[in-house]
N, C-alpha and C positions, 0 to 999 in steps of 0.2 A: 098495191096500196102500201102505205107506210105502216110500220109496226113500232114506231118510235114511242117509247113510254118513259114518263118521268114521275118521280115522287116528290111531293112537297112535304117535308118533315116539320111538323108543328104548324100546320097550315091555317089555323084559326078559322075564319069564315070562308076560306078558299079563294080569296080575292086574287091572289097571284096566279093560281092555277086556272081560274076561270078566265082571266084576262089573257094569259098566254095561250090557252087552248082556243079561245075565241079568235085571236088574230093569227095563229100559226096552224094552218090546216095539216101540216106534217105531223103534228102531235096526235097520235092514234088514241092514247089514253093518258090522262093525268090522274094520279092517285093522291088524294089528300089524306095524310095521316095526322090525326089530331085527337087529343085526350078529352076535350070538352064536347059532350054530346049536344049541348045547346048550340054551340057554334057549328057543329056538323049538320044539324037539322037545317040551319040557315044556309050552309054551303050547298046542300042538296036542293033546297028550294031555289036558290039563285041559279044553279046549273039547269034545273028544269025550266025556269023562266027564260033562260037564254037558249033553250033548245039543245043544251050540251049534256044532258043526262046520260047519253050513250057513250060519252067520251070522258066524263068525270066520275071517278069512283071515290067515295068518301069512306074512310075506315077509322073506327074509333080505336085508339091505341097510342102508344108512346114510342118515340124513336130509341129510347133506352132499352126497350124490349120489343124490337121491331118484328112484326108478324110476317115478314117477307123473307124469302130465300135469297141467297147470294146471287148476284147478277140478274135480279128481277127487272131492273130498270136501266135505261140508257144514261140517265142523268138523275142525280138527286139534288134537291134544292132546299134551302131553309133561309128564311128571312127573319132574323132577330129571335128565333125560338129558343136557341141554345142557352140564352140567359135565364130561361125558366126551367132548365133541366134539374131534376131532383139530385142527380149525381154528376157533378161537373167533370170528374175524372173518368167516368165511364164513357 
């Protein structure tokens, strides 16, 4: 089985991670890292509704203070989230 893992930095409601995981069976686990707990609750609910709760992990946090170790993922992804960064230079 595949162990491909990716992280969506600033994932919002998890729409990209949910869609990519839904259509690509090789994605073992997609991790959504997002600061807004309200959006994270929605992402978890949508994952459960799609039957993807075993492949989608939602973590509350920020990519500026990333809670993951080096080389934890095969790919990192972010769509438009960096414009909301607290520190643009970091």
